[in-house]
C-alpha positions in Angstrom: 49.5 120.3 91.8 48.0 118.9 94.9 50.9 116.6 95.5 53.8 118.9 94.5 54.5 120.3 98.0 54.3 116.9 99.7 56.6 115.4 97.0 59.2 118.1 97.6 59.1 117.5 101.3 59.4 113.8 100.9 62.4 114.1 98.6 64.1 116.5 101.0 63.5 114.1 103.9 64.9 111.2 102.0 68.0 113.1 101.0 68.6 114.1 104.7 68.1 110.5 105.8 70.5 109.1 103.2 73.2 111.6 104.1 72.8 110.7 107.8 73.2 107.0 107.0 76.3 107.6 104.8 78.0 109.7 107.5 77.3 107.0 110.1 78.8 104.3 107.9 81.9 106.2 107.2 82.4 106.9 110.9 82.1 103.3 111.8 84.5 102.2 109.1 87.1 104.5 110.4 86.7 103.2 114.0 86.9 99.6 112.7 90.1 100.4 110.8 91.7 102.0 113.9 90.8 99.1 116.1 92.2 96.6 113.5 95.4 98.5 113.3 95.8 98.5 117.1 95.5 94.7 117.1 98.3 94.3 114.5 101.4 94.6 116.7 104.1 92.7 114.9 105.7 93.9 111.7 107.7 91.7 109.3 111.1 93.2 108.6 111.2 91.9 105.0 107.8 92.9 103.6 106.5 95.2 106.3 103.4 93.2 106.7 101.5 93.5 110.0 100.6 90.4 112.1 98.4 90.2 115.2 100.4 87.7 117.3 103.9 86.1 117.3 102.6 82.6 116.2 101.0 84.1 113.1 104.2 86.2 112.5 106.4 83.1 112.7 104.1 81.1 110.3 104.2 84.1 107.9 107.9 84.3 108.0 108.5 80.6 107.5 106.1 80.4 104.5 106.8 83.7 102.8 110.5 84.3 103.5 112.2 80.9 103.8 115.5 82.2 102.4 115.9 85.0 105.0 117.3 84.5 108.4 114.7 84.2 111.2 114.5 87.3 113.4 115.7 86.8 117.0 112.3 87.6 118.4 110.8 84.5 116.6 113.5 81.9 117.3 112.1 80.9 120.8 108.4 80.8 119.8 
C-alpha cells in the first residue's frame, strides 16, 4: 500500500485537530456561563429566578407573581 502510511498519518492528525477544537469550545462555553452568572445579580424570592437589573426584576415580579407582595427593594423603582 503506497498510501497506507500517509492515510494513517492524516487520520491521526485529523483526530488531534478535532480534539483540540472540542476542548477549546468547552472552555469558552464555561467562561461564557461564568460571565453570564456574574451579570445576574438579583434573585426572585418566589421562584429563585435570576435577573440582571432591578427594572427587569420588577417587570418579572409584576408579571409572574401578581398575587405576592412586592419586595421592599422593588417598591421605589
